[in-house]
BAPASE-374546 format. One record per residue (C-alpha): residue number from 1; x negated, y negated, z negated. Coordinates in nm, 2 decimals. Each point is the difference from the previous one (the first is absolute). Example, Ala and Ser with C-alpha at 12.3 -4.5 7.8 and 13.67 -1.06 7.14 Angstrom:
// residues 2
LOPA     i       xx       yy       zz
LOPA     1    -1.23     0.45    -0.78
LOPA     2    -0.14    -0.34     0.07
This chain:
// residues 613
LOPA     i       xx       yy       zz
LOPA     1    10.47   -11.93   -16.63
LOPA     2    -0.15     0.33     0.08
LOPA     3     0.14     0.26     0.25
LOPA     4     0.10     0.36    -0.10
LOPA     5     0.08     0.29     0.23
LOPA     6     0.07     0.36    -0.08
LOPA     7     0.10     0.31     0.20
LOPA     8     0.08     0.36    -0.08
LOPA     9     0.13     0.23     0.26
LOPA    10    -0.08     0.24     0.29
LOPA    11    -0.26    -0.20     0.19
LOPA    12    -0.34    -0.14    -0.09
LOPA    13     0.02    -0.28    -0.26
LOPA    14    -0.32    -0.20     0.07
LOPA    15     0.10    -0.13     0.35
LOPA    16     0.34    -0.10    -0.13
LOPA    17    -0.16    -0.18    -0.30
LOPA    18    -0.24    -0.19     0.22
LOPA    19     0.27    -0.09     0.25
LOPA    20     0.22    -0.13    -0.28
LOPA    21    -0.28    -0.19    -0.17
LOPA    22    -0.07    -0.17     0.34
LOPA    23     0.35    -0.13    -0.01
LOPA    24    -0.05    -0.12    -0.36
LOPA    25    -0.35    -0.15     0.03
LOPA    26     0.15    -0.35    -0.01
LOPA    27     0.07     0.08    -0.37
LOPA    28    -0.37     0.02    -0.09
LOPA    29    -0.32     0.09     0.17
LOPA    30    -0.28    -0.02    -0.26
LOPA    31    -0.03     0.38     0.00
LOPA    32     0.19     0.31     0.09
LOPA    33     0.02     0.37    -0.09
LOPA    34     0.19     0.32     0.03
LOPA    35     0.05     0.32    -0.21
LOPA    36     0.10     0.32     0.17
LOPA    37     0.07     0.35    -0.14
LOPA    38    -0.22     0.21     0.22
LOPA    39     0.15     0.30     0.18
LOPA    40    -0.30     0.22    -0.05
LOPA    41    -0.04    -0.04    -0.38
LOPA    42     0.16    -0.12    -0.32
LOPA    43    -0.21    -0.32     0.02
LOPA    44     0.14    -0.35     0.06
LOPA    45    -0.25    -0.19     0.21
LOPA    46    -0.03    -0.38    -0.05
LOPA    47    -0.16    -0.22     0.26
LOPA    48    -0.04    -0.37    -0.06
LOPA    49    -0.17    -0.30     0.17
LOPA    50    -0.07    -0.36    -0.08
LOPA    51     0.13    -0.22     0.28
LOPA    52     0.25     0.05     0.28
LOPA    53     0.21     0.30     0.07
LOPA    54    -0.20     0.06     0.33
LOPA    55    -0.29     0.11    -0.21
LOPA    56     0.21     0.26    -0.18
LOPA    57     0.13     0.13     0.33
LOPA    58    -0.35     0.03     0.13
LOPA    59    -0.12     0.17    -0.32
LOPA    60     0.28     0.26     0.03
LOPA    61    -0.01     0.05     0.38
LOPA    62     0.35    -0.15     0.02
LOPA    63     0.11     0.23    -0.28
LOPA    64    -0.11     0.32     0.17
LOPA    65    -0.29     0.05    -0.25
LOPA    66     0.25     0.03    -0.29
LOPA    67     0.25     0.28     0.08
LOPA    68     0.30     0.04    -0.22
LOPA    69     0.37    -0.05     0.00
LOPA    70     0.05    -0.22    -0.31
LOPA    71    -0.17    -0.33    -0.08
LOPA    72     0.01    -0.36    -0.11
LOPA    73    -0.18    -0.30     0.13
LOPA    74    -0.06    -0.36    -0.10
LOPA    75    -0.13    -0.33     0.15
LOPA    76    -0.10    -0.24    -0.27
LOPA    77     0.02    -0.37    -0.08
LOPA    78    -0.22    -0.05    -0.30
LOPA    79     0.15    -0.12    -0.33
LOPA    80    -0.20     0.17    -0.28
LOPA    81    -0.35     0.07     0.12
LOPA    82    -0.19    -0.12     0.30
LOPA    83     0.03     0.17     0.34
LOPA    84    -0.23     0.31    -0.02
LOPA    85     0.00     0.37     0.06
LOPA    86     0.04     0.08    -0.37
LOPA    87     0.29    -0.24    -0.04
LOPA    88     0.18     0.13     0.31
LOPA    89     0.30     0.23    -0.03
LOPA    90     0.09     0.28    -0.04
LOPA    91    -0.11     0.04    -0.36
LOPA    92    -0.02     0.34    -0.18
LOPA    93    -0.04     0.15    -0.34
LOPA    94    -0.34     0.15    -0.08
LOPA    95     0.11     0.35     0.09
LOPA    96     0.19    -0.12     0.31
LOPA    97     0.32     0.14    -0.14
LOPA    98     0.18    -0.34     0.04
LOPA    99    -0.04    -0.23     0.30
LOPA   100     0.16    -0.34     0.02
LOPA   101     0.04    -0.29     0.25
LOPA   102     0.14    -0.32    -0.15
LOPA   103     0.14    -0.34     0.11
LOPA   104     0.06    -0.25    -0.27
LOPA   105    -0.16    -0.13    -0.32
LOPA   106    -0.01     0.18    -0.34
LOPA   107     0.00    -0.29    -0.25
LOPA   108    -0.10     0.20    -0.31
LOPA   109    -0.27     0.21     0.16
LOPA   110    -0.27    -0.11    -0.23
LOPA   111     0.21     0.11    -0.30
LOPA   112     0.07     0.33     0.16
LOPA   113    -0.37     0.04     0.11
LOPA   114    -0.11    -0.04    -0.37
LOPA   115     0.25     0.27    -0.11
LOPA   116    -0.12     0.24     0.27
LOPA   117    -0.36    -0.06    -0.08
LOPA   118     0.06     0.11    -0.36
LOPA   119     0.14     0.32     0.14
LOPA   120    -0.32     0.07     0.19
LOPA   121     0.08    -0.15     0.35
LOPA   122    -0.27    -0.17     0.19
LOPA   123     0.05    -0.27     0.27
LOPA   124    -0.20    -0.06     0.31
LOPA   125     0.19    -0.28     0.18
LOPA   126     0.12    -0.35    -0.09
LOPA   127     0.36     0.08     0.09
LOPA   128     0.32     0.02    -0.19
LOPA   129     0.09     0.29     0.22
LOPA   130    -0.27     0.23    -0.14
LOPA   131     0.14    -0.08    -0.35
LOPA   132     0.35     0.09     0.12
LOPA   133    -0.12     0.32     0.17
LOPA   134    -0.17     0.12    -0.32
LOPA   135     0.30    -0.09    -0.21
LOPA   136     0.21     0.22     0.22
LOPA   137    -0.26     0.27    -0.03
LOPA   138     0.01    -0.04    -0.38
LOPA   139     0.38     0.05    -0.02
LOPA   140     0.00     0.27     0.27
LOPA   141    -0.23     0.21    -0.22
LOPA   142     0.18    -0.10    -0.32
LOPA   143     0.33     0.12     0.14
LOPA   144    -0.15     0.31     0.15
LOPA   145     0.06    -0.07     0.36
LOPA   146     0.35    -0.14    -0.02
LOPA   147    -0.05    -0.26     0.27
LOPA   148     0.32    -0.19    -0.03
LOPA   149    -0.04    -0.04    -0.38
LOPA   150    -0.36    -0.12     0.05
LOPA   151     0.10    -0.25     0.26
LOPA   152     0.28    -0.15    -0.21
LOPA   153    -0.23    -0.03    -0.30
LOPA   154    -0.24    -0.20     0.21
LOPA   155     0.29    -0.22     0.12
LOPA   156     0.09    -0.07    -0.36
LOPA   157    -0.36    -0.08    -0.10
LOPA   158    -0.11    -0.24     0.28
LOPA   159     0.10    -0.36     0.05
LOPA   160    -0.01    -0.16     0.34
LOPA   161     0.09     0.09     0.35
LOPA   162    -0.07     0.32     0.20
LOPA   163     0.07     0.22     0.29
LOPA   164    -0.17     0.34    -0.04
LOPA   165    -0.07     0.29     0.22
LOPA   166    -0.10     0.31    -0.20
LOPA   167    -0.14     0.34     0.08
LOPA   168    -0.08     0.28    -0.24
LOPA   169    -0.23     0.29     0.06
LOPA   170     0.23     0.25    -0.17
LOPA   171     0.30    -0.11     0.22
LOPA   172    -0.12     0.05     0.36
LOPA   173     0.22    -0.15     0.27
LOPA   174     0.16    -0.24    -0.25
LOPA   175    -0.02    -0.38    -0.01
LOPA   176     0.15    -0.21    -0.27
LOPA   177     0.09    -0.37     0.06
LOPA   178     0.07    -0.25    -0.28
LOPA   179     0.11    -0.36     0.01
LOPA   180     0.04    -0.31    -0.21
LOPA   181     0.01    -0.34     0.16
LOPA   182    -0.21     0.11     0.30
LOPA   183     0.16     0.13     0.32
LOPA   184     0.00     0.37     0.09
LOPA   185     0.22     0.20     0.24
LOPA   186     0.05     0.36     0.09
LOPA   187     0.07     0.14     0.35
LOPA   188     0.08     0.35     0.12
LOPA   189     0.00     0.19     0.33
LOPA   190    -0.01     0.36     0.11
LOPA   191    -0.37     0.01    -0.05
LOPA   192    -0.01    -0.12    -0.36
LOPA   193     0.03    -0.29    -0.24
LOPA   194    -0.18    -0.34    -0.01
LOPA   195    -0.06    -0.28    -0.24
LOPA   196    -0.11    -0.35     0.10
LOPA   197    -0.02    -0.36    -0.13
LOPA   198     0.19    -0.13     0.30
LOPA   199     0.21     0.12     0.29
LOPA   200    -0.25    -0.04     0.29
LOPA   201    -0.22     0.27    -0.15
LOPA   202     0.25     0.27     0.06
LOPA   203     0.23    -0.14     0.26
LOPA   204    -0.13     0.22     0.28
LOPA   205     0.08     0.31    -0.21
LOPA   206     0.33    -0.09    -0.16
LOPA   207     0.27    -0.27     0.03
LOPA   208     0.19     0.11    -0.31
LOPA   209    -0.18    -0.11    -0.32
LOPA   210     0.08     0.01    -0.37
LOPA   211    -0.08    -0.31    -0.21
LOPA   212    -0.14     0.10    -0.34
LOPA   213     0.15    -0.22    -0.26
LOPA   214    -0.17    -0.15    -0.30
LOPA   215    -0.12     0.25    -0.26
LOPA   216     0.08     0.30     0.23
LOPA   217    -0.20     0.30     0.09
LOPA   218     0.01     0.20     0.33
LOPA   219    -0.13     0.35     0.04
LOPA   220    -0.08     0.10     0.35
LOPA   221    -0.05     0.34     0.14
LOPA   222    -0.04     0.13     0.36
LOPA   223     0.38     0.03     0.03
LOPA   224     0.16    -0.22    -0.25
LOPA   225    -0.01    -0.32    -0.20
LOPA   226     0.16    -0.03    -0.35
LOPA   227     0.04    -0.32    -0.20
LOPA   228     0.00    -0.05    -0.38
LOPA   229     0.05    -0.28    -0.25
LOPA   230    -0.23    -0.07    -0.29
LOPA   231     0.21     0.23    -0.21
LOPA   232    -0.09     0.28     0.25
LOPA   233     0.36     0.03     0.11
LOPA   234     0.04     0.07     0.37
LOPA   235     0.14    -0.29     0.21
LOPA   236     0.19     0.04     0.32
LOPA   237    -0.11    -0.24     0.28
LOPA   238     0.13    -0.09     0.34
LOPA   239    -0.24    -0.07     0.29
LOPA   240    -0.01    -0.34     0.17
LOPA   241    -0.03     0.00     0.38
LOPA   242    -0.28    -0.22     0.13
LOPA   243     0.11    -0.16     0.33
LOPA   244    -0.33    -0.15     0.10
LOPA   245    -0.15     0.13     0.33
LOPA   246    -0.32     0.19    -0.08
LOPA   247    -0.17    -0.21     0.26
LOPA   248     0.08    -0.31    -0.19
LOPA   249    -0.28     0.08    -0.24
LOPA   250    -0.26     0.04     0.29
LOPA   251    -0.19    -0.28     0.17
LOPA   252     0.18     0.04     0.34
LOPA   253    -0.30    -0.11     0.21
LOPA   254    -0.09    -0.31    -0.21
LOPA   255    -0.35    -0.02    -0.14
LOPA   256     0.14    -0.07    -0.35
LOPA   257     0.32     0.06    -0.19
LOPA   258     0.01    -0.37    -0.08
LOPA   259     0.02    -0.11     0.36
LOPA   260     0.26     0.27     0.08
LOPA   261     0.21    -0.12    -0.30
LOPA   262    -0.03    -0.37     0.11
LOPA   263     0.14     0.10     0.34
LOPA   264     0.28     0.20    -0.17
LOPA   265     0.14    -0.31    -0.17
LOPA   266     0.26    -0.08     0.26
LOPA   267     0.14     0.35    -0.03
LOPA   268    -0.02     0.00    -0.38
LOPA   269     0.18    -0.33    -0.03
LOPA   270     0.26     0.10     0.27
LOPA   271     0.07     0.33    -0.18
LOPA   272     0.03    -0.17    -0.34
LOPA   273     0.22    -0.29     0.12
LOPA   274     0.20     0.24     0.22
LOPA   275     0.08     0.23    -0.29
LOPA   276     0.18    -0.28    -0.19
LOPA   277     0.15    -0.21     0.28
LOPA   278     0.32     0.15     0.16
LOPA   279     0.18    -0.19     0.27
LOPA   280    -0.17    -0.33    -0.09
LOPA   281     0.08     0.03    -0.37
LOPA   282    -0.24     0.09    -0.28
LOPA   283     0.12     0.30    -0.19
LOPA   284    -0.17     0.06    -0.33
LOPA   285     0.26     0.25    -0.13
LOPA   286    -0.27     0.27    -0.03
LOPA   287    -0.19    -0.23    -0.25
LOPA   288     0.30     0.02    -0.23
LOPA   289     0.04    -0.37    -0.10
LOPA   290     0.36    -0.12     0.01
LOPA   291     0.09    -0.35     0.12
LOPA   292     0.12    -0.08    -0.35
LOPA   293    -0.34     0.11    -0.15
LOPA   294    -0.18    -0.22     0.26
LOPA   295     0.21    -0.30    -0.07
LOPA   296    -0.06     0.04    -0.38
LOPA   297    -0.37     0.01     0.03
LOPA   298    -0.18    -0.27    -0.20
LOPA   299    -0.36     0.07     0.10
LOPA   300    -0.22     0.24     0.19
LOPA   301    -0.33     0.13    -0.13
LOPA   302    -0.23     0.13     0.27
LOPA   303    -0.28     0.22    -0.13
LOPA   304    -0.27     0.15     0.21
LOPA   305    -0.37     0.05     0.06
LOPA   306    -0.24    -0.10     0.29
LOPA   307     0.17    -0.06     0.33
LOPA   308     0.34     0.08    -0.14
LOPA   309    -0.05    -0.29    -0.24
LOPA   310    -0.06    -0.23     0.29
LOPA   311     0.33     0.13     0.15
LOPA   312     0.15    -0.11    -0.33
LOPA   313    -0.15    -0.35     0.03
LOPA   314     0.15    -0.04     0.36
LOPA   315     0.33     0.15    -0.12
LOPA   316     0.02    -0.26    -0.27
LOPA   317     0.00    -0.28     0.25
LOPA   318     0.26     0.17     0.22
LOPA   319     0.24     0.12    -0.28
LOPA   320     0.00    -0.33    -0.18
LOPA   321     0.05    -0.21     0.31
LOPA   322     0.28     0.22     0.15
LOPA   323     0.17     0.16    -0.30
LOPA   324    -0.07    -0.28    -0.25
LOPA   325    -0.10     0.27    -0.24
LOPA   326    -0.30    -0.07    -0.24
LOPA   327    -0.28     0.25     0.06
LOPA   328    -0.31     0.08    -0.22
LOPA   329    -0.28     0.20     0.15
LOPA   330    -0.23     0.19    -0.23
LOPA   331    -0.31     0.22     0.05
LOPA   332     0.11     0.34    -0.13
LOPA   333    -0.33     0.04    -0.19
LOPA   334     0.10    -0.31    -0.21
LOPA   335     0.38     0.04    -0.02
LOPA   336     0.03     0.23    -0.29
LOPA   337    -0.29    -0.14    -0.20
LOPA   338     0.16    -0.34    -0.02
LOPA   339     0.31     0.15    -0.16
LOPA   340     0.23    -0.17     0.26
LOPA   341     0.32    -0.16    -0.11
LOPA   342     0.26     0.12     0.25
LOPA   343     0.33    -0.18     0.05
LOPA   344     0.32     0.20    -0.05
LOPA   345     0.13     0.00     0.36
LOPA   346    -0.35     0.03     0.16
LOPA   347    -0.12     0.26     0.25
LOPA   348    -0.36     0.13    -0.01
LOPA   349    -0.13     0.08     0.35
LOPA   350    -0.30     0.24     0.02
LOPA   351    -0.18     0.01     0.33
LOPA   352    -0.23     0.29     0.08
LOPA   353    -0.10     0.18     0.32
LOPA   354    -0.08     0.33    -0.17
LOPA   355     0.26    -0.01    -0.28
LOPA   356    -0.28     0.12    -0.23
LOPA   357    -0.20    -0.31    -0.08
LOPA   358    -0.08     0.04    -0.37
LOPA   359     0.04    -0.36    -0.10
LOPA   360     0.32    -0.04     0.19
LOPA   361     0.15     0.31    -0.15
LOPA   362    -0.09    -0.12    -0.34
LOPA   363     0.16    -0.33     0.07
LOPA   364     0.32     0.17     0.12
LOPA   365     0.01     0.20    -0.33
LOPA   366    -0.06    -0.32    -0.20
LOPA   367     0.29    -0.17     0.18
LOPA   368     0.23     0.29    -0.06
LOPA   369    -0.10     0.02    -0.37
LOPA   370     0.12    -0.36    -0.03
LOPA   371     0.34     0.08     0.15
LOPA   372    -0.06    -0.16     0.34
LOPA   373     0.13     0.14     0.33
LOPA   374    -0.27     0.10     0.24
LOPA   375    -0.03     0.02     0.38
LOPA   376    -0.29     0.18     0.17
LOPA   377    -0.12    -0.09     0.35
LOPA   378    -0.21     0.30     0.10
LOPA   379    -0.11     0.19     0.31
LOPA   380    -0.04     0.35    -0.14
LOPA   381     0.32     0.19    -0.06
LOPA   382     0.01     0.21    -0.32
LOPA   383    -0.29    -0.18    -0.16
LOPA   384     0.00    -0.10    -0.37
LOPA   385     0.12    -0.36     0.02
LOPA   386     0.31     0.05     0.21
LOPA   387     0.09     0.30    -0.22
LOPA   388     0.00    -0.21    -0.31
LOPA   389     0.14    -0.33     0.14
LOPA   390     0.37    -0.08    -0.02
LOPA   391     0.01    -0.10     0.37
LOPA   392    -0.22     0.08     0.29
LOPA   393    -0.08    -0.18     0.33
LOPA   394    -0.20     0.23     0.22
LOPA   395    -0.22    -0.14     0.27
LOPA   396    -0.07     0.20     0.31
LOPA   397    -0.37    -0.05     0.06
LOPA   398    -0.09     0.37     0.03
LOPA   399    -0.33     0.13    -0.14
LOPA   400    -0.26    -0.27    -0.04
LOPA   401    -0.35     0.14    -0.03
LOPA   402    -0.24    -0.30     0.02
LOPA   403    -0.09    -0.14    -0.34
LOPA   404     0.08    -0.35     0.11
LOPA   405     0.38    -0.02     0.04
LOPA   406     0.15    -0.15     0.32
LOPA   407     0.32     0.16     0.11
LOPA   408     0.12     0.07    -0.36
LOPA   409    -0.05    -0.36    -0.08
LOPA   410     0.20    -0.11     0.31
LOPA   411     0.29     0.23    -0.09
LOPA   412     0.00    -0.13    -0.36
LOPA   413     0.03    -0.35     0.15
LOPA   414     0.29     0.12     0.21
LOPA   415     0.17     0.14    -0.31
LOPA   416    -0.03    -0.33    -0.18
LOPA   417     0.15    -0.19     0.30
LOPA   418     0.29     0.24     0.01
LOPA   419     0.07    -0.04    -0.37
LOPA   420    -0.03    -0.38     0.01
LOPA   421     0.24    -0.04     0.29
LOPA   422     0.25     0.24    -0.14
LOPA   423    -0.02    -0.15    -0.35
LOPA   424     0.04    -0.35     0.15
LOPA   425     0.32     0.10     0.19
LOPA   426     0.15     0.18    -0.30
LOPA   427    -0.08    -0.30    -0.24
LOPA   428     0.14    -0.25     0.25
LOPA   429    -0.32    -0.20     0.05
LOPA   430    -0.01     0.03     0.38
LOPA   431     0.27    -0.03     0.26
LOPA   432     0.10     0.28     0.23
LOPA   433    -0.15    -0.16     0.31
LOPA   434    -0.34    -0.03    -0.17
LOPA   435     0.03     0.36    -0.12
LOPA   436     0.05     0.12     0.36
LOPA   437    -0.30    -0.21     0.11
LOPA   438    -0.22     0.15    -0.27
LOPA   439     0.10     0.35     0.08
LOPA   440    -0.07    -0.06     0.37
LOPA   441    -0.34    -0.14    -0.08
LOPA   442    -0.07     0.30    -0.22
LOPA   443     0.09     0.24     0.28
LOPA   444    -0.23    -0.19     0.23
LOPA   445    -0.31     0.03    -0.23
LOPA   446    -0.13     0.34     0.13
LOPA   447    -0.03    -0.13     0.36
LOPA   448    -0.17    -0.32    -0.13
LOPA   449    -0.25     0.20    -0.20
LOPA   450    -0.08     0.20     0.32
LOPA   451    -0.06    -0.33     0.18
LOPA   452    -0.25    -0.11    -0.27
LOPA   453    -0.19     0.33     0.05
LOPA   454    -0.04    -0.07     0.37
LOPA   455    -0.24    -0.28    -0.09
LOPA   456    -0.25     0.20    -0.20
LOPA   457    -0.30    -0.03     0.24
LOPA   458    -0.05    -0.37    -0.09
LOPA   459     0.01     0.09    -0.37
LOPA   460    -0.26     0.28     0.06
LOPA   461    -0.24    -0.25     0.17
LOPA   462     0.05    -0.25    -0.29
LOPA   463    -0.04     0.25    -0.27
LOPA   464    -0.32     0.14     0.15
LOPA   465    -0.13    -0.36     0.01
LOPA   466     0.06    -0.04    -0.37
LOPA   467    -0.08     0.36    -0.12
LOPA   468    -0.31    -0.12    -0.19
LOPA   469     0.19    -0.27    -0.20
LOPA   470    -0.04     0.02    -0.37
LOPA   471     0.30    -0.21    -0.12
LOPA   472     0.35    -0.07     0.15
LOPA   473     0.27    -0.21    -0.14
LOPA   474     0.37     0.05     0.10
LOPA   475     0.23    -0.29    -0.06
LOPA   476     0.37    -0.07     0.05
LOPA   477     0.31    -0.16    -0.17
LOPA   478     0.32     0.18    -0.10
LOPA   479     0.05     0.32     0.18
LOPA   480    -0.33    -0.06     0.18
LOPA   481    -0.17     0.03    -0.33
LOPA   482     0.15     0.34    -0.05
LOPA   483    -0.13     0.09     0.35
LOPA   484    -0.35    -0.13    -0.09
LOPA   485    -0.01     0.22    -0.31
LOPA   486     0.06     0.32     0.20
LOPA   487    -0.24    -0.11     0.27
LOPA   488    -0.27    -0.06    -0.26
LOPA   489     0.06     0.34    -0.16
LOPA   490    -0.04     0.17     0.34
LOPA   491    -0.33    -0.16     0.06
LOPA   492    -0.13     0.10    -0.35
LOPA   493     0.13     0.35     0.02
LOPA   494    -0.16     0.12     0.32
LOPA   495    -0.26    -0.25     0.09
LOPA   496    -0.16    -0.07    -0.34
LOPA   497     0.00    -0.37     0.07
LOPA   498     0.06    -0.23    -0.29
LOPA   499     0.33    -0.17     0.08
LOPA   500     0.25    -0.21    -0.20
LOPA   501     0.35    -0.12     0.07
LOPA   502     0.11    -0.35    -0.12
LOPA   503     0.31    -0.20     0.01
LOPA   504    -0.12    -0.27     0.23
LOPA   505     0.11    -0.28    -0.23
LOPA   506    -0.23     0.14    -0.27
LOPA   507    -0.32    -0.05     0.20
LOPA   508    -0.07    -0.34    -0.15
LOPA   509     0.03     0.15    -0.35
LOPA   510    -0.34     0.15     0.00
LOPA   511    -0.02     0.25     0.29
LOPA   512    -0.11    -0.26     0.26
LOPA   513    -0.33    -0.02    -0.18
LOPA   514    -0.08     0.34     0.15
LOPA   515     0.04    -0.11     0.36
LOPA   516    -0.33    -0.05     0.19
LOPA   517    -0.13     0.00     0.35
LOPA   518     0.11     0.30     0.20
LOPA   519     0.23     0.16    -0.25
LOPA   520     0.30     0.17     0.16
LOPA   521     0.34    -0.13    -0.11
LOPA   522     0.31     0.17     0.14
LOPA   523     0.30    -0.23    -0.01
LOPA   524     0.36     0.14     0.03
LOPA   525     0.26    -0.25     0.12
LOPA   526     0.33     0.18     0.09
LOPA   527     0.23    -0.22    -0.21
LOPA   528     0.11    -0.30     0.21
LOPA   529     0.09    -0.21    -0.31
LOPA   530    -0.35     0.04    -0.14
LOPA   531    -0.19    -0.01     0.33
LOPA   532    -0.13    -0.36    -0.03
LOPA   533    -0.09     0.03    -0.37
LOPA   534    -0.21     0.32     0.07
LOPA   535    -0.15    -0.17     0.30
LOPA   536    -0.13    -0.28    -0.22
LOPA   537    -0.16     0.27    -0.22
LOPA   538    -0.17     0.14     0.30
LOPA   539    -0.14    -0.35     0.08
LOPA   540    -0.14    -0.01    -0.36
LOPA   541    -0.19     0.32     0.02
LOPA   542    -0.12    -0.07     0.36
LOPA   543    -0.15    -0.33    -0.11
LOPA   544    -0.21     0.20    -0.25
LOPA   545    -0.14     0.23     0.27
LOPA   546     0.24     0.29     0.01
LOPA   547     0.07     0.21     0.32
LOPA   548     0.38     0.01     0.03
LOPA   549     0.22     0.28     0.13
LOPA   550     0.36    -0.10     0.04
LOPA   551     0.29     0.24     0.00
LOPA   552     0.33    -0.15     0.10
LOPA   553     0.31     0.03     0.22
LOPA   554     0.02    -0.04     0.37
LOPA   555     0.06    -0.37     0.08
LOPA   556    -0.21    -0.14    -0.28
LOPA   557    -0.28    -0.08     0.25
LOPA   558    -0.10    -0.32    -0.18
LOPA   559    -0.19     0.22    -0.24
LOPA   560    -0.27     0.05     0.26
LOPA   561    -0.12    -0.36    -0.07
LOPA   562    -0.11     0.12    -0.34
LOPA   563    -0.05     0.37     0.01
LOPA   564    -0.31     0.16     0.17
LOPA   565     0.19     0.32     0.09
LOPA   566     0.37     0.05     0.00
LOPA   567     0.23     0.30     0.00
LOPA   568     0.37    -0.03     0.09
LOPA   569     0.29     0.22    -0.10
LOPA   570     0.36    -0.01     0.13
LOPA   571     0.25    -0.22    -0.17
LOPA   572     0.25     0.16    -0.23
LOPA   573     0.21    -0.12    -0.30
LOPA   574    -0.25    -0.15    -0.24
LOPA   575     0.10     0.25    -0.27
LOPA   576    -0.13     0.28     0.21
LOPA   577    -0.33    -0.16     0.10
LOPA   578    -0.20     0.23    -0.22
LOPA   579     0.08     0.30     0.22
LOPA   580    -0.16    -0.16     0.31
LOPA   581    -0.28    -0.20    -0.15
LOPA   582    -0.15     0.29    -0.20
LOPA   583    -0.07     0.20     0.32
LOPA   584    -0.30    -0.21     0.12
LOPA   585    -0.14     0.00    -0.36
LOPA   586     0.03     0.38    -0.01
LOPA   587    -0.18     0.02     0.33
LOPA   588    -0.26    -0.24    -0.11
LOPA   589    -0.09     0.20    -0.30
LOPA   590    -0.01     0.32     0.21
LOPA   591    -0.23    -0.15     0.27
LOPA   592    -0.24    -0.16    -0.26
LOPA   593    -0.03     0.34    -0.17
LOPA   594    -0.06     0.18     0.34
LOPA   595    -0.26    -0.26     0.10
LOPA   596    -0.18     0.06    -0.33
LOPA   597     0.00     0.38     0.06
LOPA   598     0.21     0.08    -0.31
LOPA   599     0.24     0.28    -0.07
LOPA   600     0.33    -0.18     0.07
LOPA   601     0.23     0.27    -0.13
LOPA   602    -0.20     0.09    -0.31
LOPA   603    -0.14    -0.32    -0.15
LOPA   604    -0.25     0.04    -0.29
LOPA   605     0.14     0.02    -0.36
LOPA   606     0.36     0.01     0.12
LOPA   607     0.26     0.26     0.03
LOPA   608     0.35    -0.01     0.16
LOPA   609     0.22     0.08    -0.29
LOPA   610    -0.10    -0.14    -0.34
LOPA   611     0.15     0.26    -0.23
LOPA   612    -0.21    -0.08    -0.30
LOPA   613    -0.03    -0.32    -0.21
């Protein structure tokens, strides 16, 4: 969850650290800190603040107050220990010989803490990171300054997930990076070497990055980076070229990253679809599934978290209807704990924007341990999930900075459509003419998404009017229920409004008792076959005093007899309706958040990439 940056080289470290942390603040913003080896002494200076990175920048005069060419930095999302100065990273040993920043959770830290206390160590924070730091100090002194041996001993003793940036007073100009189940990358240029939790932090400095694998160590100096396994054997790595434009990680004139990324959805969907459609035919050869394997599939298991899970729900409707292939959708956080029974010829699909989501990675490993084939739908090349999956479907959303996903969600939907159409043709469940029609509709989606974005002023007015609302219900049937789930999540994430999504037919089974005068109910009606049934549900809630917002396709103007406010989206094939109908709901969440004066890009208690359980 937290963000790590490190630099050692010819220039000043602190400004680089602050710049990198600014790109990673979406990963956590409870506190922030840096540690820099000062040029004018043997001292390593640690500066920490509770709160946003801006306060750290002000405290250090944008880094100028902390001169030095080697340093590590951290922006925190609290797990163990409340947000505070003392719990902020970096943490150090009592004599400041060992300094550590950490992303992850050490599961056996209490056991380790007890052992260290018996050896005379005292603790000042509530964090598992301080325990890890002093464990490293213990082994560093035990093995008389053999850093690699000390680090590997720590790796063998701790249970849990971690990405570590380490500095040692007796090794000036050197940074160690260590990883287990939490992302960490290394970059190089002519000025020095970098570590970071994610690409945007170092993209302006280097386009060639090295992905540290599980249970590996990197040793960075001003001029070189060396990699070692847990047996302290050197490992040869090849860099991966990052093709993102550096400007893609900037706001580009928009007030918030979220609004910028909402407007980037036409391009993201066009790029993703365009990379797999050649001359009107879907080409999934890069995914690596043969036609025979697709025909032999008995079932799909889609496993994901958050918005990606909602993609899975929508994909289930599409895949089952087109390809006639049974689909189960699981929350990744529950999948492995229910000891799933996987069919012999099944395919487990893991959906993750970052490719580092802890629960999704654990689910992938559970599936592989049971002998199932796995396919990853991910946005970040070289991340953990695609490296471990049997097959990979890359989306082309580019960097997504706002905590609330928008364009990554849209590209994941596009990926599910592409697979469903292709699988349907291969399995013989659709005719050629319908296949061509579906591909044509898919290619038209980006322009239609752009059309929806042109109507955002009405949504801004409506959202401002209801910015003080305390409860919102989202209802729909079929695919519209999947849309409602994502719309509700967007409202919760960034507006802090209590919202719930319900299958409209379930209202009468208890939920309708919560409807009272003035409560806002958002009704999604894009599925023509279900329009009248959902309309009847609208009448039910309106008769109990609800204020109704209707979201439907152009042409369904009869809805205005029931709805108090209506938003229309262009018609498309019903299977693809999610891609259009979600746009107004993304905008609605955004505008409610803005009207309430909230931090849209950095909602409280949330971080972009959930890399801990």
